[in-house]
C-alpha positions in Angstrom: -32.2 -38.7 8.7 -30.0 -35.6 9.2 -30.1 -33.3 12.3 -31.8 -30.4 11.9 -28.7 -27.8 11.5 -27.4 -30.1 8.5 -30.8 -30.3 6.7 -30.9 -26.4 7.0 -27.5 -26.1 5.6 -28.3 -28.6 2.6 -31.7 -26.7 2.0 -29.6 -23.3 2.0 -26.3 -23.8 0.8 -23.8 -20.4 1.1 -23.4 -18.4 -1.9 -20.1 -18.6 -3.7 -20.5 -14.8 -5.3 -22.9 -11.9 -5.4 -22.8 -10.2 -8.9 -24.5 -6.8 -8.6 -25.8 -5.1 -11.8 -25.5 -1.4 -11.3 -26.8 1.6 -13.7 -24.9 4.8 -13.2 -24.2 8.1 -15.4 -22.1 6.8 -18.3 -19.7 9.8 -18.1 -19.1 8.5 -14.4 -18.9 5.1 -15.6 -14.7 4.5 -15.5 -14.5 6.7 -12.7 -17.0 4.4 -10.3 -15.4 1.3 -11.8 -11.9 2.7 -10.5 -13.0 3.7 -7.2 -14.6 0.3 -6.4 -11.6 -1.5 -7.8 -9.1 0.8 -5.8 -10.6 -0.3 -2.8 -8.5 -3.4 -1.8 -10.3 -5.6 -4.5 -13.5 -5.6 -2.6 -15.1 -6.2 -6.1 -14.1 -7.0 -9.4 -15.9 -4.6 -11.9 -17.1 -5.2 -15.4 -18.4 -2.7 -17.8 -21.5 -4.4 -19.4 -22.6 -1.5 -21.5 -20.5 1.9 -21.6 -23.2 3.5 -23.3 -26.3 2.7 -21.1 -23.8 3.2 -17.9 -24.4 -0.4 -16.9 -21.5 -2.1 -14.7 -21.4 -5.5 -13.0 -19.8 -5.8 -9.5 -18.7 -9.5 -8.8 -17.9 -9.8 -5.0 -17.8 -12.4 -2.3 -20.6 -12.6 0.3 -17.8 -11.5 2.7 -17.6 -8.4 1.1 -21.0 -7.2 0.0 -21.5 -4.9 3.0 -18.5 -3.2 2.0 -19.4 -2.9 -1.3 -22.7 -1.4 -0.5 -20.8 1.3 1.9 -19.0 2.3 -1.3 -21.6 2.5 -3.9 -24.0 4.2 -0.8 -21.2 6.7 -0.6 -20.5 7.1 -4.5 -24.4 7.9 -4.8 -24.5 10.4 -2.2 -21.0 12.3 -3.2 -20.7 11.7 -6.8 -23.5 10.4 -8.8 -27.1 10.5 -7.5 -28.1 8.6 -10.6 -26.4 5.6 -9.4 -28.9 2.4 -8.9 -28.8 -1.2 -8.1 -30.9 -3.0 -10.8 -30.2 -6.6 -9.3 -28.1 -9.3 -8.0 -27.3 -12.1 -10.2 -25.8 -14.1 -7.4 -24.4 -17.4 -9.0 -26.8 -17.3 -12.2 -23.7 -17.4 -14.5 -26.0 -17.8 -17.4 -27.4 -14.6 -17.0 -24.4 -12.7 -15.7 -22.5 -13.6 -19.0 -25.3 -12.4 -21.5 
């Protein structure tokens, strides 16, 4: 019915957003949030749990490589405990819980 290219796009739609859940040292949470926010709005940080050091970073698929570079630099130079727990993607039900 559709040509192959259109069928692939229908079966694999583009993602609207990427929502990374990151665990950091709670003492460095605010610093890390401000560093990411200060990079030209690459990602929108949101604190999920300050006591546990859990942050969300909401970004577009176009900016995810830059976000990974920033997080990698933070891990190497400021917080070796930084860990990406998961990507919630467009799953807003899980993202708001």
